C-alpha positions in Angstrom: 164.6 105.2 142.7 165.0 101.4 143.2 163.3 98.7 141.2 162.3 95.2 142.2 164.2 93.7 139.3 167.9 94.6 138.8 170.7 92.9 136.9 173.0 91.4 139.5 174.8 88.9 137.3 176.0 91.2 134.5 177.2 88.3 132.3 174.0 86.2 132.5 171.2 86.0 130.0 168.1 88.0 131.1 164.5 88.4 130.0 163.8 92.1 129.9 160.9 94.3 129.0 161.0 97.9 127.7 157.8 99.8 127.9 157.0 103.0 126.0 156.1 105.9 128.3 152.4 105.8 129.2 152.1 102.6 127.0 151.8 104.8 123.9 151.4 102.7 120.7 154.5 103.9 118.8 155.6 100.6 117.2 152.6 100.6 114.9 154.8 102.3 112.3 157.4 100.1 110.6 160.0 102.9 110.5 160.1 103.1 114.3 160.3 99.3 114.6 163.2 99.3 112.2 165.0 101.9 114.3 164.8 99.7 117.3 165.9 96.6 115.3 168.9 98.5 113.8 169.9 99.7 117.3 169.8 96.1 118.6 172.0 95.0 115.6 174.4 97.9 116.3 174.7 96.8 120.0 175.4 93.2 118.8 178.3 94.3 116.6 179.7 97.1 118.7 178.7 96.4 122.3 178.8 92.6 122.6 175.1 92.2 123.0 173.8 88.7 122.4 170.1 88.2 121.5 168.3 84.9 122.1 164.8 86.0 121.4 162.7 89.2 120.9 159.3 90.6 120.2 158.3 94.2 119.5 154.6 94.9 120.3 152.9 98.2 119.7 154.0 99.8 123.0 156.6 97.5 124.5 159.2 94.9 123.7 160.5 91.8 125.3 164.1 90.6 124.8 166.2 87.7 126.0 169.7 89.1 126.0 173.2 88.8 127.4 176.3 91.0 127.2 179.5 89.2 126.3 181.5 91.9 128.1 179.6 91.4 131.4 178.1 94.9 131.2 174.4 94.2 130.4 173.1 97.2 132.5 175.4 99.5 130.5 174.3 98.1 127.2 170.6 98.4 128.1 171.2 102.0 129.3 172.9 103.0 126.1 170.3 101.2 123.9 167.4 102.8 125.6 169.0 106.3 125.6 169.9 106.1 121.9 166.6 104.6 120.7 164.6 107.2 122.8 166.4 110.0 120.9 166.3 108.4 117.5 162.7 107.4 117.6 161.6 110.7 119.0 163.5 112.5 116.2 162.0 110.2 113.6 158.5 111.0 114.9 159.4 114.7 114.8 160.6 114.6 111.2 158.0 112.2 109.8 155.6 114.2 107.6 153.3 111.2 107.4 152.9 110.9 111.2 149.3 112.0 111.8 149.8 111.8 115.6 153.1 113.8 115.6 152.0 116.7 117.9 150.4 114.5 120.4 153.2 111.9 120.4 155.8 114.6 120.9 153.9 116.1 123.8 153.3 112.7 125.5 156.8 111.5 125.0 158.5 114.5 126.6 158.5 116.2 129.9 160.0 119.6 130.9 161.7 119.8 127.5 163.4 116.4 127.8 162.5 113.2 125.9 160.8 110.6 128.0 160.3 107.7 125.5 160.8 104.6 127.7 159.4 104.0 131.1 162.1 103.7 133.8 163.4 100.2 134.5 163.3 97.1 132.4 162.0 94.3 134.6 165.1 92.1 134.2 164.8 88.4 135.2 167.9 86.3 135.1 167.6 83.1 132.9 168.8 80.4 135.3 167.9 77.2 133.4 166.9 75.8 130.0 163.4 75.3 131.3 163.1 79.0 132.4 164.5 80.1 129.0 162.0 78.0 127.1 159.2 79.4 129.2 160.2 83.0 128.6 160.8 82.4 124.9 157.4 80.8 124.5 155.9 83.8 126.4 157.4 86.4 124.2 156.5 84.5 121.0 152.9 84.0 122.2 152.5 87.7 123.1 151.0 88.7 119.6 148.7 85.7 119.7 147.4 86.5 123.2 146.9 90.1 122.1 144.8 88.9 119.2 147.1 90.3 116.5 147.8 86.9 114.8 146.4 83.4 115.1 149.8 81.7 114.9 153.0 83.0 116.6 155.1 82.5 113.4 152.8 84.9 111.5 153.9 87.9 113.5 156.7 89.8 111.7 158.2 91.7 114.6 159.5 88.7 116.6 162.3 86.1 116.6 159.7 83.4 116.2 160.1 83.4 112.5 163.8 82.8 113.0 163.1 79.8 115.2 160.7 78.4 112.5 163.4 79.0 109.8 161.1 81.3 107.7 162.7 84.7 108.1 164.8 86.0 105.2 166.9 88.4 107.4 166.6 89.6 110.9 168.5 90.0 114.1 171.3 87.3 114.5 170.3 85.0 117.3 172.5 83.1 119.8 171.6 79.6 120.9 171.0 79.3 124.6 172.6 76.5 126.6 
């Protein structure tokens, strides 16, 4: 099945969106957010992923990323595959997850995990202006959703890194 957005330039920075299957609000739980963040860090160290900006909303995430090894599609595939299994397993084994049965049903199909929607809406970052536009967009996502009043208040975003107020997070690469 083809998608309108594909990664043609494997070594270029891209703005990508990953959406949870059926827009299910999974990332309302810190432990699932942490699994995604740890997976991103793993890909940085072990797969050459560079992260310029990110935000994790309740049912999707936006990233501005690049692969040093010119294999961004492969890194995205591996990241989505691993996080799908890891988060599904975390839901399955979480005794405090009140939605467990429902989540496990909606995030699987014919006995297989279906955590992420197919595709990732990749847009190549072709200029500093386009980068700034996409970075502003992802940092403003929680504000536009009415979750916070100021972008720097949202915890699950690189915005705090750009403001210099995060104690630890995903190491960011400077664009340009």
